[in-house]
C-alpha positions in Angstrom: 5.6 -20.3 -35.8 7.7 -21.3 -38.3 9.3 -17.5 -38.9 12.9 -16.8 -38.5 12.0 -14.3 -36.3 10.5 -16.8 -33.2 13.7 -18.8 -34.0 16.0 -15.6 -33.6 14.1 -14.9 -30.5 14.7 -18.2 -29.1 18.4 -18.3 -29.9 18.9 -15.1 -27.9 17.2 -16.2 -25.3 19.1 -19.5 -25.0 22.5 -17.8 -25.6 25.3 -18.1 -22.7 26.0 -15.0 -21.4 26.4 -13.5 -17.3 25.1 -10.0 -18.3 22.3 -8.5 -16.5 21.2 -6.9 -19.3 20.1 -10.4 -20.4 17.1 -10.1 -18.4 15.9 -7.0 -19.8 16.3 -8.8 -23.1 14.8 -11.7 -22.3 11.5 -9.8 -21.1 11.2 -8.1 -24.4 11.8 -11.2 -26.1 8.9 -12.9 -24.8 6.9 -9.8 -24.9 7.4 -10.1 -28.7 6.6 -13.7 -28.9 3.2 -13.5 -26.7 2.5 -10.2 -29.2 3.0 -12.1 -32.9 2.7 -15.7 -32.0 -0.3 -17.8 -32.5 0.8 -20.6 -30.2 3.5 -19.0 -28.3 3.4 -21.4 -25.0 4.8 -23.9 -27.5 8.2 -21.8 -28.2 8.3 -20.8 -24.1 7.8 -24.3 -23.4 11.0 -25.2 -25.2 13.0 -22.4 -24.1 12.1 -23.2 -20.5 12.6 -27.2 -20.8 16.3 -26.1 -22.4 17.2 -23.6 -19.8 16.5 -25.9 -17.5 18.4 -28.6 -18.6 21.1 -26.4 -19.0 21.1 -25.2 -15.4 20.7 -28.7 -13.8 23.0 -30.3 -16.1 25.7 -27.8 -15.4 28.6 -29.5 -13.4 28.7 -28.1 -9.9 32.7 -27.3 -10.0 31.7 -24.6 -12.5 29.3 -22.7 -10.2 32.5 -21.1 -7.9 34.5 -20.0 -10.4 31.4 -18.6 -12.5 29.0 -17.8 -9.5 31.9 -16.0 -7.5 32.5 -13.4 -10.7 28.8 -12.5 -10.8 28.4 -11.7 -6.9 31.7 -9.9 -6.5 31.2 -6.7 -5.9 27.4 -6.8 -5.2 25.4 -6.4 -1.9 24.1 -9.6 -0.7 21.4 -10.0 2.0 22.9 -11.2 5.1 26.7 -10.5 4.2 27.4 -8.7 7.2 26.4 -12.0 9.0 28.9 -14.1 6.7 32.4 -15.1 7.5 34.6 -15.2 4.6 34.6 -18.7 4.4 30.7 -18.9 4.1 30.9 -16.1 1.6 33.1 -18.5 -0.5 31.1 -21.3 -0.5 27.7 -19.3 -1.3 27.2 -21.0 -4.7 28.9 -24.2 -4.4 26.4 -25.1 -1.7 23.3 -24.2 -4.2 24.5 -27.6 -6.1 24.0 -25.7 -9.7 24.9 -22.4 -11.3 23.1 -19.7 -9.8 23.0 -17.2 -12.4 21.8 -19.7 -14.9 19.2 -20.5 -12.5 17.9 -16.7 -12.0 17.6 -17.0 -15.7 15.5 -19.9 -15.6 13.4 -18.4 -12.7 13.4 -15.2 -14.3 11.7 -16.6 -17.6 9.2 -18.9 -15.4 7.8 -15.8 -14.1 7.6 -13.9 -16.9 5.9 -16.3 -19.1 3.6 -16.9 -16.4 2.2 -13.6 -16.8 2.4 -13.2 -20.2 0.1 -16.4 -20.6 -2.0 -14.8 -18.2 -2.8 -11.8 -20.4 -3.2 -14.2 -23.6 -5.6 -16.6 -21.9 -7.8 -13.1 -21.3 -7.3 -12.3 -25.2 -8.4 -15.9 -26.0 -11.0 -15.6 -23.9 -12.2 -11.8 -25.3 -11.9 -13.3 -29.1 -14.1 -16.4 -28.2 -16.9 -14.2 -26.6 -16.7 -12.3 -29.6 -17.1 -14.7 -32.1 -20.0 -16.5 -30.1 -21.7 -13.2 -30.2 -21.2 -12.7 -33.8 -22.8 -16.3 -34.3 -25.5 -15.4 -32.3 -26.6 -12.3 -34.1 -26.2 -13.9 -37.5 -28.6 -16.4 -36.6 -31.0 -13.8 -35.0 -30.6 -11.4 -37.8 -33.7 -12.4 -39.9 -36.2 -12.9 -37.1 -39.1 -10.3 -37.8 -42.2 -12.2 -36.8 -43.5 -12.5 -32.9 -42.2 -16.2 -32.9 -38.9 -15.4 -34.5 -38.4 -12.7 -32.0 -39.4 -15.0 -29.0 -36.3 -17.3 -30.6 -34.2 -14.5 -31.1 -34.6 -13.9 -26.9 -34.1 -17.5 -26.7 -31.0 -17.2 -28.8 -29.4 -14.4 -26.6 -30.2 -16.1 -23.7 -28.3 -19.2 -24.9 -25.4 -16.6 -26.3 -25.2 -15.6 -22.3 -25.0 -19.0 -21.3 -22.2 -19.7 -23.4 -20.0 -16.5 -22.0 -20.6 -17.8 -18.8 -19.0 -21.3 -20.0 -16.3 -19.8 -21.5 -15.5 -17.5 -18.6 -15.9 -20.5 -16.0 -13.7 -22.6 -18.5 -10.9 -19.8 -18.6 -11.0 -19.6 -14.9 -10.8 -23.0 -14.2 -7.3 -23.1 -16.3 -6.3 -20.2 -14.4 -6.9 -21.8 -11.0 -6.7 -25.6 -11.5 -4.2 -26.2 -14.5 -1.5 -23.5 -14.4 -0.3 -23.8 -11.0 -1.4 -27.3 -9.8 -1.9 -29.5 -12.9 0.6 -32.5 -13.2 1.1 -31.6 -16.8 1.7 -28.0 -16.2 5.4 -26.9 -16.9 4.8 -24.1 -14.7 3.4 -25.9 -11.9 6.9 -27.6 -11.8 8.8 -24.7 -11.0 6.5 -23.2 -8.3 7.4 -25.2 -5.7 11.1 -24.6 -6.4 10.8 -20.6 -6.7 8.8 -20.6 -3.3 11.8 -22.7 -1.7 14.3 -19.9 -3.0 12.4 -17.2 -1.6 11.9 -19.3 1.7 15.7 -19.9 2.1 17.5 -16.7 1.6 20.3 -18.1 4.0 20.4 -20.7 1.5 20.4 -19.0 -1.6 22.7 -15.8 -1.2 22.8 -14.9 -5.1 21.3 -11.5 -5.0 20.6 -11.8 -8.5 18.8 -15.0 -7.7 16.9 -14.0 -4.9 15.7 -10.5 -7.0 14.8 -12.9 -9.8 12.8 -15.4 -7.3 10.7 -12.7 -5.5 9.8 -11.2 -9.0 8.7 -14.5 -10.2 6.8 -15.7 -7.2 5.0 -12.4 -7.2 4.0 -13.3 -10.9 3.0 -16.6 -10.4 0.9 -15.7 -7.7 -1.4 -13.3 -10.1 -2.3 -16.6 -11.5 -4.4 -18.8 -9.1 -5.8 -17.5 -5.7 -5.0 -20.8 -4.0 -1.3 -20.4 -4.9 -1.7 -16.4 -3.7 -3.4 -17.5 -0.9 -0.6 -19.8 0.0 2.5 -17.6 -0.6 1.0 -14.2 0.2 2.3 -14.0 3.8 6.0 -15.3 2.4 5.8 -12.3 0.0 4.7 -9.8 2.7 7.3 -11.4 5.1 9.8 -10.8 2.4 8.6 -6.9 2.1 9.5 -6.3 5.7 12.6 -8.3 6.4 14.5 -8.3 3.1 17.7 -6.2 3.1 18.0 -5.3 -0.9 15.5 -2.6 -1.7 15.6 -3.6 -4.8 13.6 -6.9 -3.8 11.2 -4.6 -1.5 10.3 -2.3 -4.3 9.6 -5.1 -6.6 7.2 -6.8 -4.2 5.2 -3.4 -3.4 4.9 -3.2 -7.5 3.7 -6.8 -7.5 1.4 -6.4 -4.6 -0.7 -3.8 -6.3 -0.8 -6.0 -9.5 -1.8 -9.1 -7.1 -4.8 -7.0 -5.8 -6.2 -6.3 -9.6 -6.7 -10.1 -9.6 -7.6 -11.1 -6.0 -8.8 -7.6 -4.3 -9.8 -9.5 -1.0 -6.5 -11.1 -0.1 -4.6 -8.0 -0.4 -7.3 -5.8 1.6 -7.3 -8.3 4.5 -3.4 -7.6 4.5 -3.3 -4.0 3.8 -1.7 -3.0 7.2 1.3 -4.3 6.4 1.6 -3.1 2.9 1.2 0.6 4.5 4.5 -0.2 6.3 6.1 0.7 3.1 5.4 4.2 3.7 8.1 4.5 6.4 10.9 2.5 4.4 14.5 4.1 5.0 14.6 3.4 1.0 13.2 6.3 -1.3 12.3 4.2 -3.8 10.0 1.8 -1.9 8.3 4.7 -0.3 7.7 6.3 -3.1 6.4 3.2 -5.1 4.5 2.4 -1.9 2.4 5.5 -1.9 1.9 5.0 -5.6 0.4 1.5 -5.3 -1.7 2.6 -2.4 -3.1 5.8 -4.2 -3.9 3.0 -7.3 -5.6 0.8 -4.6 -7.5 3.2 -2.6 -9.2 5.3 -5.3 -9.9 2.4 -7.2 -11.7 0.6 -4.6 -9.5 -2.1 -4.3 -8.5 -1.4 -0.9 -10.5 -0.1 1.5 -9.1 2.7 4.5 -9.3 1.1 7.9 -7.6 3.9 10.0 -4.2 3.9 8.2 -4.6 6.8 6.5 -2.5 8.4 8.8 0.6 7.1 7.5 -0.6 8.7 4.2 -0.8 12.1 5.6 2.4 11.8 6.9 4.1 11.9 3.4 2.8 15.4 2.9 5.6 16.7 4.6 8.0 14.4 3.6 11.8 15.5 3.1 11.4 14.5 -0.7 9.3 16.8 -3.1 8.2 13.9 -5.3 6.9 12.0 -2.0 4.9 15.0 -0.6 3.6 16.2 -4.2 2.3 12.5 -4.6 0.6 12.5 -1.4 -1.1 15.8 -2.3 -2.3 14.5 -5.4 -3.6 11.2 -3.6 -5.5 13.8 -0.9 -7.1 16.0 -3.7 -8.4 12.9 -5.7 -9.8 11.2 -2.7 -11.7 14.5 -1.7 -13.6 13.9 -4.9 -15.0 10.7 -2.8 -18.1 11.0 -0.9 -17.1 12.1 2.6 -14.1 9.8 2.2 -11.8 12.5 4.1 -14.1 13.5 6.5 -14.9 9.8 7.9 -11.3 9.4 8.3 -9.9 12.6 9.7 -10.7 11.9 13.4 -8.2 8.6 12.7 -5.4 10.9 10.9 -5.6 13.0 14.2 -5.2 10.4 16.4 -2.4 8.8 14.6 -0.7 11.8 14.4 -0.9 12.8 17.8 -0.7 9.8 19.8 1.5 6.8 20.0 5.0 5.8 18.3 3.4 7.3 14.8 3.0 11.0 16.3 4.8 13.6 14.8 6.2 16.8 16.0 3.6 19.9 16.5 4.7 21.8 13.5 4.3 19.0 11.3 1.2 18.2 12.6 0.0 21.6 12.3 0.9 21.7 8.3 0.0 18.4 7.7 -3.7 19.2 9.0 -4.0 22.8 7.7 -4.0 20.9 4.2 -6.1 18.2 4.8 -9.0 20.3 6.8 -8.9 22.4 3.4 -11.0 19.6 1.9 -13.7 19.9 4.7 -16.6 22.2 2.6 -19.7 21.1 3.9 -21.2 22.9 6.7 -22.9 20.4 8.2 -19.4 18.5 8.4 -17.8 21.2 10.0 -20.8 21.3 12.4 -20.6 17.8 13.5 -16.6 17.9 13.4 -16.7 20.8 16.3 -18.6 18.5 18.7 -16.5 15.4 17.7 -13.2 17.2 18.5 -14.5 18.8 21.5 -15.5 15.5 23.2 -11.8 14.7 22.5 -10.6 17.1 25.1 -12.3 14.8 27.8 -10.3 11.5 26.8 -6.9 13.4 27.4 -4.4 15.0 29.7 -1.7 15.3 27.7 -1.3 19.4 26.8 0.1 18.8 23.8 -3.1 16.6 22.4 -4.9 19.4 23.9 -3.2 22.4 21.7 -3.4 19.9 18.6 -7.4 19.2 19.2 -7.6 23.4 19.4 -5.6 23.8 16.3 -8.0 21.3 14.7 -11.0 23.3 15.7 -9.5 26.6 14.8 -9.1 25.8 10.9 -12.9 25.1 10.9 -14.8 27.9 8.8 -17.5 28.6 11.6 -19.9 30.4 8.5 -22.8 29.6 10.2 -24.1 30.3 13.8 -24.7 26.3 14.7 -21.1 25.7 14.7 -20.1 28.3 17.0 -23.8 27.6 19.1 -22.1 23.5 19.4 -18.8 25.1 20.6 -20.6 27.2 23.1 -22.5 23.7 24.2 -19.1 21.6 24.4 -17.5 24.0 27.1 -17.7 21.6 29.8 -15.1 19.7 27.6 -12.4 22.0 27.2 -13.1 24.8 30.1 -10.5 23.2 32.4 -8.1 23.4 29.3 -8.3 26.7 29.0 -5.2 27.7 31.5 -2.8 26.7 28.6 -2.0 29.7 26.7 -2.0 28.2 23.2 -5.1 26.6 23.8 -7.0 29.7 24.8 -5.2 31.5 21.8 -6.8 29.0 19.5 -10.2 29.8 20.7 -9.6 33.6 20.4 -8.7 33.0 17.0 -12.1 31.1 16.3 -13.6 33.9 17.7 -12.6 36.2 15.5 -13.1 33.8 12.7 -16.8 33.9 13.4 -17.2 37.4 13.9 -15.9 38.0 10.6 -18.3 35.5 9.1 -21.2 37.3 11.1 -24.0 39.0 9.8 -23.3 43.1 10.0 -27.1 43.2 11.4 -27.0 40.9 14.0 -25.6 41.5 17.6 -22.4 40.7 19.2 -23.8 40.1 22.3 -23.3 36.4 22.7 -19.6 36.3 21.3 -18.9 39.0 23.8 -20.4 37.0 26.7 -18.7 33.9 25.3 -15.3 35.8 25.2 -15.8 36.7 29.0 -16.2 33.0 29.9 -13.4 32.1 28.0 -11.1 34.4 29.6 -12.7 33.4 33.4 -11.8 30.3 33.1 -8.4 30.7 31.7 -7.9 33.2 34.7 -9.0 30.5 37.0 -7.3 27.7 35.6 -3.8 29.4 35.7 -4.8 30.5 39.7 -5.8 26.6 39.9 -2.4 25.6 38.5 -0.7 28.4 40.6 -2.0 27.2 43.7 -1.1 23.3 42.8 2.6 24.2 42.7 2.5 25.8 45.8 1.0 23.0 47.5 3.5 20.3 45.8 6.5 22.9 46.6 5.0 22.7 50.6 4.7 19.2 50.3 8.1 18.5 49.2 9.4 20.9 52.1 7.6 19.0 54.5 8.7 15.8 53.2 12.4 17.0 52.9 12.3 18.1 56.7 10.9 15.1 58.1 13.6 12.8 56.4 16.0 15.2 58.4 14.2 15.0 61.4 14.3 11.0 61.0 18.2 11.0 60.2 19.0 12.9 63.3 17.0 10.4 65.5 
């Protein structure tokens, strides 16, 4: 660690400067130290201590002049609510230089995440050495007694590996973020405080650095992560800065790799990023969710409809990513089949509902992945049952459209459709619904064997037509009755007025 390379890297990070390019430089400098150094924590500890001394020893009267230069021209969260006098006091109220504090916070976060990776490498190397030592001891075992001794050595080596894993896990969970002797533990509460109090810390660079560093610290300890996860999710929902929201989305993906259960329990809040007004946040959310879902880190719990809405996004990159996601998801056993009804409900009903044109193009793409005939047969039955639960004509049309997308390659599919007639017979008066069933019959005829009679289909077609005509007559009768009731009511009102 006495190499002039490390001295120069340390000198560069400690150099005074107010350019935002410093953050990228500092990140690469820390990466280099942890890549080449035998004891990288020693140098990084020194850097953090010196940056902290510079921050908290800086006279507060320098803050206004230097901090104002940095914040000028930046969009600051909450700026719309601040008066000019409040804006002028933004940094002077922080009791230290906000930009220098941003540098300190950034270095603490990045050192934490790099030290986590460093510990994993140490663990791997310790296990490798134990394994090599165990193999060397058992290399000469040839007799039954020696073989038994070799098995015992393997067992001892396995126990040693478990002990090493437990030791490193203990360092992560208990020491790095909670030990009184840990430097990172000293700054954890400070970073949390900055994130908790955006009105107090209005400097945009500081707030961005604090959010990024908090998410990195959360990757270390499950306890620290659990304590601050709701704070991070609240920042994702309330921050006006798209850079902060985008960084948090990506960070949540990293946190899920470390502590998937915690993210899975709050995954519904992560899905909200798919409707973010900023394109970068939306795209990053889609990429993170794609990674988490396809790798089994997050279970799909009815939110697949939000992913489906991205198929028809105005931005080509978002729609292409969504198509890639569903293509990959279709390779998982029954994943799309198991969730397709939730998607239909999400896009048809409630505040998430979309226009019929978007609904049709979205479902047309998704139904391409329903290839098994058994799945198609079950969907015929389940979709028909949905008719009885709604009186909304738009939903009738959506359900009928979905039914028309199924292949009807077997007689069983058509038979299930005929058996379910009581569920939709009164809906056939709606012209579009009737036309969809006509399309289904045409598709079934195309797939029918040439040597089989067409009597059943003709009879079903006649039944559909009869119910359509009967429904239209009943609807016309209802309208006439309503008109007569309205006329009678007006007459009664006029008579009462004359009296």
